[in-house]
N, C-alpha and C positions, 0 to 999 in steps of 0.2 A: 504494499499501500504505500503512496507517494502522494503527498499535497502539491498539486501544481500552483493552485492560487486559493484565495478564499471561498471560491465557488466549484471548486473542481479537485476531485479526490480520485487518482489512478487506484482501482483496485485489480488485480489480475484474476479472473475468472474463467472458468472453462466455458461458459454459456453467458449470454445476456437474456434477460427474463422480461422485465416490465418497469414500470415507474409506480412509486410508493410516496407515500407521505410520512415522513420520520419526524418527530417531534414539531408538526404543524410545518414542516420545511418540505417542499417537493423534491423529491430523489429520482433522478432517471438513470436507467443503466442503459447504455450504448455500446455497440460493437466497435472495438477500436479500430481506426482506419489511418493509413499514413497521411491523410489529407485532414486531420484532427487539429482545431484550431480554438483554444480556449477563448478567444474573443467572440468566434461566431459559432451559436448553439446549433446543433443539428435539428433540422426539422422532423427527422424519423425517431418516431416513439412507437412503443408497442401498446397495441390497441386490442380490446376484445371485440370480436365480430361474431355476429350469430345471424342464422337464415331462419327467421320465423316462419312456421307453418309448411316447412318443406315436405315435397311429397315423399310418402314411405320408400317407393322404389328408388330413391336418390341417397338413401340412407345408407351409405357405403364412405369409408375412408378414402378411397380413390376419387368418388365423385366429389366429396366435400374437398378434398385436396385441390381439385380443378376449379371448384368454385373459389376458393381462396386465390388461386392465381390470377382469378380476373381484377382482384385489388392489390395483391403484392403477394409476399412470400411468406408462407406458414413456418410459425416458431413451434407453437404446440397446440394439439387438439386435445380437447377434454370432452368426452362422449358421455355424459351422464345418462339418465332415464330418457331425455329427450335428446335426440341426435343433432337437432337444430340449433344446438347451443354450444359455445365455448370454443372459439378459435381464436389464437392469440397473432396478430399481425404487425409486422413492423411496417408502418406506414408513414409515409412522407405528409404531414398535415398542413403543409404549404400547398399541397393540390387538393383538387375536390375530387370526390369518388360518387359513384351512382349511388343512389339509394335503393335502386331495383334493377333488374335486368331480366332479359327474354331466355327462359330455358327452353331450349329446342326439343322436337321436331316442330317446323312451322306450324302445321295445322292442330297438333296437340300439345304445342307448347303452352307456357304459362308466364306470369311475371311473377319473378321471386324477388320479395323485398329483402333488404340487408340493414340491420340495424348494428351500429358500431356506438361502442363505450364514448361517454362523452369526453372530450379531450380540450386543453387549452388551446386556443387559436395562436398562430405564429404570425409574428409580423414581419414582414420582407423589410421593412426599413430597417429596424433594431436587431434584426437576424436572431431573435428569441422567441419563446413561449410567452 
């Protein structure tokens, strides 16, 4: 563990998980990059995403993984009693994402809604959440 500045601590972990509030302070775990800059905050944060009322024939890890790829890269999948809950995705919050998309085939398809965990907006001017 290395203190980089008053706002940044480098902790070497084997994984990157998500965001937390610790003693009322926002803490975000991010994957290390060669382009990391302590002045510019990364707009990529981990967000829980769900697909409410997903049709039963789509309840497979392969299909859920494919749905997640429409939004971003999948970190972790939680499959409780309802398969339409619990995918942790690293998303760039400076971009806009659809709240629904069309599931094919054309004539038998339907609109699938996407629900994302609420997240802090990213300011392009100050380059921070």
